Structures are given as structure tokens and as C-alpha cells.
N, C-alpha and C positions, 0 to 999 in steps of 0.2 A: 607649589613650592619646588624649587630647584633641587635636583639630586646632588648628593655629596660624593665627590670622587677624591681619593687620596693619591697623591703622586709623590715620589721620592726624588728630590732634586739633589744633584751633586752640590757639595758645599760652595764651590766657586760660583755656580749659577745662582744659588740662593743668595749669596752675598751681592752679586750683581743686581738681582731683583730688589733686594732690600735697599741698596744704594739708589736705584732708580726710583723706587717708591718714595724715599725721602726727598730726592731732588725734585720730583714732579708733584709731590703732595697727594699722591694716589696710594692706594693700597697695593700690596703685592698681588693680592687676589684679583683686583681689577686688571692689572697688567697681564696676568696669566690668562684670564678669561678673554681679553682682547686678542692676545696672541693665538689662542686656540681658535677663536672665531675667524680671524684672518687666515689662518692656515687651512681651516676647513673650507672656507670660501675659495681659496687658491686651489685646493685639491678638487673641489667640485667643478671649478672652471676648467681645470686641466683635463679632467675626465670628459667633460662636455666637448672640448676641442678635439680630443682623440676620437670620440664618437662621430663628430662631424667630419673629421678627416677620413675615417673609414667609410662613411656614407658617400662622401665625394669620390673616393677611390672606386667604390662599387658602381657609382653612376658612370664614371669614366669607362670602366670595364664593360658596362652594359651598353653605353652609347658609342664607345670607340672614338668619341670626339675629343681631340687634343689640339692645343694651340701652341704656336711657337712663342717663346717669351718675348722676343723682339717685337712680334706683331701685337701682342697684348700691351706691352709698354708703349708702343707708338699710339695705339688706340686710346690708352689712358691719357696720354699727353694731349691728344686731339680733344678728348672729352673735357679736359680742363679749360679749354678756350672756346668750345662750341657747344651749343645746346643739343644738337642732333648729329651723331656720327655713326656711320655704318660699322657694324661689328666686324672684327677680322674673320677671315675665312678659316675654317678648321684645317690644320696641317694634315691630320689623319682622321678618317671617319670610317 
């Protein structure tokens, strides 16, 4: 069974939720649960992206391998039209 949590909503937000519930034929509870689920997923994804960014930054520091943006963009454009394309050479290693 799900745990019960009490939240205090400002009157204007409560009125908006009530109106949405009536308009959509859903309960205010279901709207709140969906909103919390979506925000939790958003926060989890954001934290995951930050972890990946820090890991990528650490890998760059470790390897010293860096590419010019123009070289990467040109490589991606060639990849879009060809099956096998040589990778760009690192700008700094």
C-alpha cells in the first residue's frame, strides 16, 4: 500500500488543480502524483547528465585528447552521407 503524504498547497494552486481535475475528468490526486513522478524523473535525468559530464571531463583531463569544434562538425557532416569516415585528429593530446 502506498504511503500517505500531506502537502499544503497555496489557495491559488489548489484552485488551479481543482479546475484542471474538473476539466480533465481526473482527480486532483492523480494530477499531483503525475507531476511528482515527472519532476522526480527530470531530477534523476539531470543528475545523471551531470555525473556523465563530470566523468567526460575527467576523461579529457586524463587523456588530454581535445578536438576542434569545426573538425567535429565537419566529421559529423561526412558521417551523415558516408558509411565509413576517418575520425578527426585531436587538436591537443
